[in-house]
C-alpha positions as CSV (number, residue, x, y, z in Angstrom):
1,M,0.5,0.2,0.2
2,F,2.9,2.5,1.1
3,T,6.1,3.3,-1.2
4,F,8.9,5.1,-0.1
5,Y,11.3,7.5,-1.9
6,D,13.8,9.8,-2.1
7,F,15.4,12.1,-4.9
8,E,18.7,13.0,-5.8
9,V,19.5,15.7,-8.2
10,F,22.4,16.4,-9.9
11,T,23.6,18.7,-12.8
12,K,23.5,15.7,-15.4
13,D,22.1,13.6,-13.2
14,W,19.2,12.2,-11.1
15,L,18.6,9.3,-8.9
16,V,15.5,7.8,-6.7
17,V,15.2,5.5,-5.1
18,F,11.7,3.3,-3.6
19,E,11.0,1.1,-1.3
20,K,8.4,-1.3,-1.4
21,D,7.8,-4.5,1.1
22,G,11.4,-4.8,1.6
23,Q,12.3,-4.5,-1.9
24,L,14.5,-1.1,-2.4
25,T,14.4,-0.3,-6.5
26,R,17.1,2.0,-8.0
27,I,16.3,4.8,-11.0
28,H,19.1,6.4,-12.7
29,N,18.5,8.8,-15.5
30,D,15.4,6.6,-17.1
31,R,12.4,8.6,-17.0
32,D,10.1,5.5,-19.0
33,A,11.5,3.1,-15.8
34,L,10.1,5.8,-13.9
35,K,6.5,6.1,-15.0
36,R,6.1,2.0,-14.9
37,Y,6.9,1.7,-11.6
38,L,4.6,4.7,-10.5
39,S,1.9,2.7,-12.1
40,T,1.8,0.3,-9.2
41,V,2.0,3.2,-6.4
42,Q,-0.9,4.0,-4.6
43,F,0.6,5.7,-2.0
44,L,3.8,7.5,-2.2
45,I,5.6,8.7,1.0
46,G,8.7,10.5,1.5
47,F,10.3,13.3,4.3
48,N,10.3,17.0,3.0
49,N,8.3,16.1,-0.6
50,Y,5.9,18.4,-0.7
51,N,8.4,21.0,-0.4
52,Y,11.0,19.3,-3.3
53,D,11.0,15.8,-4.5
54,D,7.2,16.3,-5.6
55,F,8.0,19.0,-8.0
56,I,10.5,17.3,-9.1
57,L,8.8,14.0,-9.6
58,A,6.3,16.2,-11.8
59,A,9.2,17.7,-13.4
60,L,10.4,14.7,-14.5
61,L,6.8,13.0,-16.0
62,R,6.5,16.1,-17.6
63,D,10.0,15.8,-19.7
64,M,11.5,19.3,-18.0
65,D,15.2,19.5,-16.5
66,A,15.2,18.0,-13.2
67,Y,18.6,20.1,-11.7
68,E,16.4,23.2,-13.4
69,V,13.7,22.6,-10.9
70,S,15.7,21.4,-8.4
71,Q,17.3,25.2,-9.0
72,Q,14.0,26.7,-8.7
73,I,13.1,25.2,-5.4
74,I,16.8,26.2,-3.8
75,R,16.0,29.5,-4.8
76,K,12.3,29.8,-3.4
77,K,10.8,30.1,-6.4
78,K,8.3,27.3,-6.3
79,P,7.5,25.8,-9.5
80,K,4.1,26.0,-10.6
81,L,4.2,21.8,-10.7
82,F,1.4,19.8,-9.3
83,L,1.3,15.9,-8.9
84,N,-1.9,14.2,-8.9
85,K,-1.2,11.1,-8.8
86,P,-0.1,8.7,-6.9
87,I,-1.2,10.4,-3.8
88,T,2.0,11.4,-2.1
89,L,2.3,12.0,2.0
90,D,5.3,13.7,3.7
91,V,6.7,12.6,7.0
92,M,8.0,16.3,7.9
93,Q,4.3,17.6,7.9
94,E,3.4,19.1,11.1
95,L,6.5,17.9,12.7
96,K,8.6,20.7,15.5
97,L,9.7,23.8,13.3
98,G,12.8,23.0,11.8
99,V,13.1,19.4,12.6
100,G,15.0,17.8,9.3
101,L,15.3,14.4,8.4
102,K,19.5,14.8,9.4
103,E,18.5,15.7,12.6
104,T,15.9,13.0,13.3
105,Q,18.2,10.3,11.7
106,A,20.8,11.7,14.2
107,N,17.8,11.1,17.4
108,I,17.5,7.5,16.4
109,G,21.2,6.9,16.6
110,L,21.5,6.6,12.5
111,N,24.5,6.9,10.7
112,I,24.0,10.7,9.7
113,H,27.2,11.1,7.1
114,E,26.1,13.9,4.5
115,T,26.9,13.4,1.0
116,P,30.7,13.2,-0.5
117,V,29.5,14.3,-4.2
118,D,28.7,17.8,-5.0
119,F,25.5,18.6,-6.6
120,N,26.8,21.2,-9.0
121,L,29.2,19.4,-10.4
122,N,29.2,20.1,-14.2
123,R,29.4,16.7,-15.6
124,P,27.9,13.2,-15.4
125,L,28.7,11.6,-12.6
126,N,30.9,8.4,-12.3
127,D,30.2,5.4,-11.2
128,E,31.6,5.4,-7.7
129,E,30.1,8.3,-7.4
130,I,26.5,7.3,-8.3
131,E,26.5,4.1,-5.9
132,R,27.8,6.7,-3.4
133,T,24.8,8.8,-3.7
134,F,22.1,5.6,-4.1
135,K,23.9,4.4,-0.9
136,Y,23.2,7.4,0.7
137,C,19.9,7.7,-1.0
138,E,18.4,4.6,0.2
139,N,19.4,5.4,3.9
140,D,17.4,8.3,3.7
141,V,14.6,6.2,2.1
142,L,14.7,3.6,5.0
143,T,14.9,6.0,7.5
144,T,11.6,7.9,6.1
145,K,9.9,4.6,6.8
146,E,10.9,4.5,10.2
147,L,9.7,7.8,11.2
148,F,6.5,7.1,9.2
149,E,5.9,3.9,10.9
150,K,6.7,6.1,14.7
151,R,4.0,8.2,13.2
152,E,1.8,5.9,12.3
153,D,-0.9,7.4,14.5
154,Y,-0.7,10.3,13.0
155,F,-1.4,9.8,9.6
156,S,-4.2,6.8,10.5
157,S,-6.0,10.1,12.7
158,K,-6.1,11.9,8.9
159,F,-7.1,8.6,7.2
160,E,-9.8,8.3,9.8
161,I,-11.1,11.9,9.2
162,V,-11.4,11.6,5.4
163,Q,-13.4,7.8,6.4
164,T,-15.4,9.0,8.5
165,F,-16.5,12.8,7.3
166,K,-16.4,11.0,3.7
167,L,-13.8,13.9,2.4
168,P,-11.8,13.3,-0.9
169,A,-9.0,10.6,-1.0
170,A,-6.8,13.2,-1.5
171,S,-7.6,15.0,1.7
172,V,-4.9,12.8,3.2
173,K,-2.3,15.0,2.0
174,K,-3.8,18.0,4.0
175,T,-2.7,18.9,7.8
176,R,-5.1,18.2,10.6
177,A,-6.1,21.8,11.1
178,R,-7.0,22.1,7.2
179,L,-9.1,18.2,7.5
180,S,-10.5,20.3,10.7
181,A,-11.7,23.4,8.1
182,D,-13.0,21.2,5.9
183,V,-15.3,18.8,8.6
184,L,-16.3,22.2,9.8
185,K,-17.4,23.4,5.8
186,C,-15.1,26.2,6.1
187,K,-14.5,28.5,2.9
188,K,-12.4,31.5,3.0
189,H,-13.7,34.9,3.1
190,D,-13.1,38.9,3.5
191,I,-12.3,39.2,7.6
192,P,-13.3,42.1,8.9
193,N,-11.3,44.8,10.3
194,D,-11.9,43.8,13.6
195,R,-9.2,41.2,15.4
196,I,-9.6,43.4,18.9
197,N,-12.6,44.2,19.2
198,L,-13.2,41.9,21.9
199,V,-16.5,40.3,23.0
200,Y,-16.9,39.1,26.7
201,D,-18.1,35.8,28.1
202,K,-21.8,37.2,29.6
203,R,-20.9,35.0,32.9
204,L,-17.8,36.6,33.4
205,L,-17.9,38.8,36.6
206,I,-15.5,41.8,35.2
207,H,-16.4,43.6,38.4
208,E,-14.9,40.5,40.4
209,L,-11.4,41.0,38.2
210,P,-8.8,43.8,39.4
211,K,-9.5,46.6,37.4
212,D,-6.1,47.0,36.3
213,I,-6.1,43.7,34.7
214,V,-9.5,44.6,32.4
215,Q,-8.0,48.1,31.8
216,F,-4.9,46.1,29.6
217,Y,-7.3,44.9,27.4
218,K,-10.1,47.8,26.8
219,D,-6.4,49.7,26.5
220,I,-5.6,48.1,23.6
221,E,-9.2,47.8,22.3
222,Q,-9.1,51.2,21.9
223,D,-5.4,51.4,20.9
224,F,-6.7,49.0,18.0
225,K,-10.3,51.5,17.2
226,G,-7.6,54.3,16.9
227,G,-5.3,52.6,14.6
228,T,-2.3,50.9,16.1
229,D,-0.6,48.0,14.6
230,F,-2.3,44.8,15.2
231,K,1.1,43.1,15.6
232,E,2.7,45.3,18.2
233,L,-1.2,44.8,20.1
234,E,-1.1,41.6,20.1
235,S,2.5,41.1,21.5
236,R,1.7,43.2,24.5
237,K,2.1,42.0,27.9
238,Y,1.1,42.8,31.5
239,E,2.7,41.3,34.4
240,R,0.7,41.4,37.6
241,V,1.1,39.4,40.6
242,I,-2.4,37.1,41.1
243,A,-3.0,35.4,44.5
244,G,1.0,35.4,45.6
245,V,2.5,34.6,42.3
246,P,3.7,36.7,39.1
247,H,1.0,36.5,36.1
248,V,1.7,37.2,32.7
249,F,-1.3,38.7,30.6
250,G,-1.6,38.7,26.8
251,F,-3.0,37.4,23.6
252,G,-0.8,33.6,24.4
253,G,-2.6,32.8,27.4
254,L,-2.4,32.8,31.0
255,H,1.0,32.1,32.6
256,G,2.2,32.2,36.0
257,A,4.8,30.1,39.0
258,I,6.6,30.2,41.8
259,E,10.0,29.7,40.7
260,N,12.1,27.4,42.1
261,Y,9.8,25.7,44.1
262,V,10.1,22.4,45.6
263,H,7.3,20.5,47.6
264,E,5.9,17.5,49.0
265,G,2.3,16.9,50.5
266,D,-0.8,17.7,49.3
267,M,-1.8,19.4,45.6
268,M,-4.0,19.3,43.4
269,A,-3.9,20.0,39.2
270,I,-7.0,21.1,38.3
271,D,-7.5,21.3,34.9
272,V,-10.4,22.8,32.6
273,S,-11.7,20.1,30.7
274,S,-11.8,20.8,27.2
275,Y,-11.6,24.5,27.3
276,Y,-11.4,26.2,24.4
277,P,-13.8,24.2,22.6
278,S,-16.4,25.1,25.2
279,L,-15.5,28.7,25.1
280,M,-16.5,28.7,21.7
281,I,-19.5,26.8,22.2
282,N,-20.4,28.8,25.5
283,N,-20.1,31.9,22.9
284,N,-20.6,31.1,19.5
285,F,-16.9,31.9,19.3
286,M,-16.2,29.5,16.3
287,S,-14.8,30.9,13.1
288,R,-17.1,32.9,11.1
289,A,-15.8,31.1,8.2
290,S,-17.9,28.3,8.8
291,K,-21.1,27.7,6.9
292,E,-22.6,25.4,9.4
293,P,-21.3,27.2,13.0
294,G,-23.5,24.5,15.0
295,L,-21.6,21.8,13.9
296,F,-18.4,22.4,16.0
297,K,-21.3,21.4,18.8
298,Q,-22.3,18.9,17.1
299,M,-18.6,17.4,16.8
300,Y,-18.4,18.1,20.3
301,D,-21.5,16.5,21.4
302,E,-20.3,13.2,19.4
303,R,-17.1,13.2,20.5
304,L,-18.6,12.8,24.5
305,R,-21.0,10.2,23.2
306,L,-18.1,8.0,22.1
307,K,-16.0,8.6,24.7
308,K,-19.1,7.5,27.3
309,I,-18.9,4.6,25.8
310,K,-15.6,4.3,25.3
311,D,-15.3,4.2,21.0
312,S,-11.6,4.9,19.9
313,K,-13.1,7.1,17.4
314,Q,-14.2,9.4,19.6
315,G,-10.5,10.7,18.4
316,V,-11.2,11.4,16.0
317,Y,-13.4,14.0,16.9
318,K,-10.9,15.3,19.6
319,I,-8.5,16.1,16.9
320,I,-10.8,18.3,14.4
321,L,-11.9,20.0,17.9
322,N,-8.5,20.7,19.4
323,S,-7.4,21.7,15.6
324,T,-9.8,24.6,15.6
325,Y,-8.7,27.2,18.0
326,G,-4.5,27.3,16.7
327,A,-6.3,27.2,12.9
328,M,-8.3,30.3,13.5
329,K,-4.7,32.6,14.0
330,H,-3.4,31.3,10.8
331,E,-4.2,33.0,8.0
332,Y,-3.8,30.6,5.1
333,N,-6.5,28.1,6.7
334,P,-10.3,28.5,5.7
335,L,-10.5,28.5,9.7
336,Y,-9.1,32.2,9.7
337,D,-11.0,34.1,12.2
338,P,-8.7,36.0,14.6
339,L,-11.1,37.9,16.4
340,Q,-12.4,34.5,17.4
341,A,-9.4,33.4,18.5
342,N,-8.6,36.6,20.5
343,N,-12.0,36.4,22.1
344,I,-11.2,32.6,23.3
345,C,-7.8,33.3,24.4
346,V,-8.8,36.9,26.3
347,N,-11.8,35.4,28.2
348,G,-9.8,32.1,28.8
349,Q,-7.1,34.2,31.2
350,L,-10.1,36.4,32.7
351,I,-12.4,33.6,33.6
352,L,-9.3,31.2,34.8
353,T,-8.0,34.6,37.0
354,H,-11.8,34.6,38.6
355,L,-10.8,30.9,39.7
356,I,-7.5,31.6,41.6
357,L,-9.1,34.5,43.1
358,L,-12.0,33.0,44.2
359,L,-9.7,30.0,45.7
360,Q,-7.0,32.3,46.7
361,N,-8.4,32.7,50.4
362,F,-8.5,28.2,50.6
363,C,-5.0,27.0,49.1
364,K,-1.6,28.5,47.7
365,L,-1.2,28.9,44.4
366,I,1.7,27.0,42.3
367,Q,0.9,27.3,39.0
368,S,-1.0,28.5,36.1
369,N,-0.7,28.1,32.7
370,T,-3.7,28.4,30.2
371,D,-6.2,25.9,30.4
372,G,-5.3,24.7,34.3
373,I,-4.1,25.3,37.9
374,I,-1.7,24.0,40.3
375,I,-2.2,24.5,44.2
376,Q,-1.0,23.2,47.6
377,Y,-3.7,22.6,49.9
378,D,-4.6,21.9,53.7
379,D,-6.7,18.6,54.1
380,E,-8.9,20.9,56.6
381,L,-10.1,22.9,53.7
382,K,-10.4,20.5,50.7
383,N,-14.2,20.3,51.4
384,D,-14.5,24.4,50.8
385,I,-12.1,24.2,47.7
386,M,-14.6,21.5,46.6
387,I,-17.5,23.5,47.0
388,V,-15.3,26.6,45.3
389,L,-15.4,24.7,42.7
390,D,-18.7,23.5,42.0
391,Y,-19.3,27.0,42.1
392,W,-17.6,27.9,39.7
393,Q,-18.3,25.4,37.0
394,N,-21.7,26.2,37.4
395,R,-21.2,29.9,36.8
396,Y,-19.2,29.5,33.6
397,Q,-20.9,26.2,32.1
398,L,-17.5,24.6,32.6
399,S,-16.0,21.5,33.9
400,L,-13.2,20.2,35.5
401,D,-10.9,17.5,36.3
402,V,-9.0,17.6,39.5
403,D,-6.0,15.1,40.1
404,Y,-4.4,14.7,43.3
405,I,-0.3,15.5,43.2
406,K,1.9,14.6,46.3
407,K,5.5,15.8,44.6
408,I,6.7,19.0,42.4
409,A,9.9,20.2,41.6
410,Q,9.3,23.6,39.4
411,R,12.1,25.9,37.9
412,D,9.6,27.8,36.1
413,V,6.3,27.8,34.1
414,N,8.3,25.8,31.4
415,N,9.9,23.7,33.5
416,Y,8.7,21.5,36.1
417,V,8.3,17.5,37.0
418,I,5.0,16.7,39.2
419,Q,4.6,13.0,40.8
420,Y,0.3,12.3,41.4
421,H,-0.7,10.4,44.0
422,D,-0.6,6.8,41.9
423,G,3.1,7.4,41.0
424,K,2.8,8.7,37.7
425,V,5.6,11.1,36.7
426,S,4.5,14.4,34.1
427,A,7.2,16.4,33.2
428,K,7.8,19.5,31.0
429,G,10.9,21.2,29.3
430,R,14.2,20.6,30.7
431,F,12.5,17.6,33.0
432,A,9.9,16.4,29.9
433,N,12.7,14.1,28.5
434,F,13.6,11.7,31.3
435,D,11.8,8.8,29.7
436,G,14.2,9.2,26.7
437,G,14.3,10.7,23.8
438,D,12.5,10.2,20.9
439,Y,12.9,11.2,16.7
440,E,12.3,15.0,17.5
441,R,14.4,15.3,20.6
442,N,16.9,13.7,21.8
443,S,19.4,15.7,23.2
444,L,21.6,15.7,26.6
445,T,18.5,12.9,27.9
446,V,20.6,12.5,31.0
447,I,19.8,16.1,32.0
448,D,16.5,15.4,31.9
449,K,16.6,12.1,33.6
450,A,18.9,13.0,36.4
451,L,17.3,15.5,37.4
452,V,13.5,13.8,37.8
453,D,15.9,10.8,39.7
454,H,17.2,13.8,42.2
455,Y,13.9,15.6,42.9
456,I,11.3,12.6,42.8
457,Y,13.5,10.0,43.5
458,D,16.3,11.4,46.1
459,I,18.8,9.9,43.6
460,P,22.0,12.1,43.7
461,I,22.8,13.6,40.0
462,H,26.3,11.3,39.7
463,K,24.5,8.0,40.2
464,T,22.2,8.7,37.5
465,V,25.0,9.7,35.5
466,I,27.2,6.3,36.1
467,G,23.9,4.6,35.6
468,C,23.3,5.5,32.5
469,F,27.2,5.2,31.3
470,K,27.1,1.7,32.9
471,R,23.9,0.6,30.6
472,N,25.6,1.5,27.8
473,E,22.5,4.2,27.3
474,L,24.7,6.2,24.9
475,D,21.6,8.2,23.1
476,R,21.2,10.1,27.1
477,F,24.6,12.1,26.2
478,Q,24.6,12.8,23.0
479,L,23.6,16.4,21.6
480,I,22.4,17.3,18.2
481,A,24.2,20.5,16.9
482,K,23.1,21.9,14.0
483,A,23.8,25.2,12.4
484,G,19.8,26.3,11.6
485,S,19.1,28.5,8.7
486,T,20.5,31.8,10.0
487,F,24.0,30.8,9.9
488,N,26.6,29.7,7.3
489,G,27.8,26.0,8.8
490,I,29.7,24.6,12.2
491,V,33.5,24.5,12.8
492,Q,35.2,23.3,15.3
493,N,38.2,24.2,16.9
494,I,40.8,21.3,16.7
495,D,44.8,22.2,18.3
496,G,43.5,26.0,17.2
497,E,42.8,25.1,13.5
498,M,39.2,26.1,12.5
499,I,37.8,22.3,10.9
500,E,34.3,22.7,9.1
501,L,31.9,20.4,9.8
502,Q,28.5,18.8,8.5
503,K,25.3,21.5,9.1
504,V,24.2,19.0,11.7
505,N,26.4,16.3,14.0
506,R,26.4,14.4,16.8
507,V,28.6,15.5,19.9
508,F,29.5,14.4,23.3
509,A,31.6,15.8,25.7
510,T,34.9,14.4,25.7
511,N,37.9,14.3,27.9
512,D,40.3,14.7,24.9
513,K,42.4,17.9,25.5
514,Q,43.2,17.8,21.4
515,L,39.1,18.5,20.5
516,G,38.2,22.0,21.3
517,P,34.5,23.7,21.4
518,I,32.0,23.5,18.1
519,Y,30.7,26.8,17.0
520,K,28.2,27.8,14.6
521,I,29.4,30.5,12.4
522,K,27.8,33.8,10.3
523,N,29.6,35.4,7.9
524,V,29.0,39.5,8.2
525,A,30.3,41.7,6.3
526,R,33.6,39.6,5.0
527,T,34.5,38.9,8.5
528,K,33.4,35.3,10.2
529,R,31.5,35.4,13.7
530,Y,32.0,32.3,15.6
531,N,29.0,31.5,18.5
532,K,29.5,28.4,20.6
533,I,26.7,26.0,20.4
534,P,25.0,26.2,23.7
535,F,25.6,23.0,26.3
536,T,28.1,21.8,24.8
537,S,31.8,21.4,26.4
538,E,34.9,22.7,25.7
539,N,36.1,19.5,24.3
540,V,33.8,17.7,22.1
541,I,34.1,14.7,19.9
542,V,31.6,14.3,16.8
543,H,30.1,11.1,15.8
544,N,28.1,11.1,12.9
545,D,28.5,7.0,12.6
546,T,25.6,4.9,13.9
547,L,25.1,5.1,17.6
548,D,26.5,2.0,18.6
549,T,30.1,2.4,17.4
550,F,30.6,5.5,20.0
551,N,33.4,4.8,22.4
552,K,32.0,5.6,25.8
553,R,35.3,5.4,26.9
554,N,35.5,9.2,25.3
555,L,32.8,10.3,27.1
556,D,33.8,13.2,30.0
557,L,31.2,11.8,32.9
558,N,32.1,15.2,35.2
559,W,31.0,17.5,32.6
560,Y,27.6,15.9,32.5
561,I,27.6,15.9,36.1
562,K,28.4,19.4,36.6
563,E,25.9,20.6,33.5
564,T,23.5,19.3,35.4
565,E,23.7,20.4,39.1
566,R,23.7,23.6,36.9
567,W,19.7,22.9,36.4
568,L,19.2,22.4,40.5
569,F,17.9,25.0,42.2
């Protein structure tokens, strides 16, 4: 059913590798063979093919010059070419911004050596260069297949949406946000210039909120009517202490936390169930682009019905509901309606603020984060807290989920770990990958694990680091260093000489003093500026072969211990 592919294009040559059911197929400069092979393909899957390979394939099928089209793409001038058949899928779609194939290969421990063959050679490739390029291409295709399998849930959900709502088969190429727009029958329309003409929830007791917070948004509304650019207005933030905790208000959700806070005792995580979808339904904040705005509530009700009877299809409806808010701020999505998105976000902050104010005399606030809070409480006040929660739920026609916590270590609102009463551990930020990395992020996870072990299980930092070393968990010690689009490359200082490296590298801290630090370089006015890559040692060893071939004796364990200790609070 699924065929995986990857193109490499040179001035006089093009090569493509296909993989299907364990069989690799090579094609070199043979358009007829390409067309014959494609006649057997139903779904064609690549990595970043929506931005590159699909265009190359479409060009070849039209007898166009592949290298010329490739250069147009590299120059950011996408050709007007469309590939109708076969249907293609892009494994890169909706990955974290900036995550490329080489980085994912590095994250899962694969060989990440770049092809040494110059793509701009002004001659046909020789046999050795063709073979090396095919090997490189095969490696990328097999990685693409592996990543597709790791992202099976994502692609399955798109197929389920298309099937459930009887969308055209080719719709599976779209992002889930675009599919949500189709399901909710949204069409691009002219948006009024009203994105900050805010509407407030009729249930909101504005007079019970701090006047300065309310005034912050009123001033923004007034400045918008006066002609101030919305980008400046939506970037404004207002800092205010609520319930003894510094908070930030704006257009990105409510955030507040006690910094450098560690506690063991009675705590609650109080989250608003389906917060933004509920606000949309309660206040008719659905995108005005929808031809049938009542569909959103129908989706919500159907999801609850399916969830109640434990039907797995409820997940399809959850995706639609949760994708809608974010899509309303994306200009190129048919759901686009920034006023409604701002209404949802601002009301969400103010209503959650009201909950905090109602609770502040009965508990200690630890954290607020967009759709929920964490509080510390005394057992004798638990009943009073539950009465307040019931009142708030009834007042705003919202539902709360309460989970009980026994331990928390919180550096700030973006970096924390909590342990629930049942022993389950949840973490964010620097703590998040305590169970190990994944294909999107797998750098220095030994720090994540050591911090969680320290704060939750009282295990000394050095014991965790040494334990990972003894168990040969080498991926926990790696850092994936990449140049990024704003830099010209990466170099390493080796014995005083700057040696050029690849754009993506797997690096470790080492005891070898001949190996110096690594830098990103930027060419500015005929000079090179060197920026040391953050969170890397003064002595770095580069290992771009498969991870299992790395000699762990080269590691500087003391560096990892000290680097972890820098995160203690």
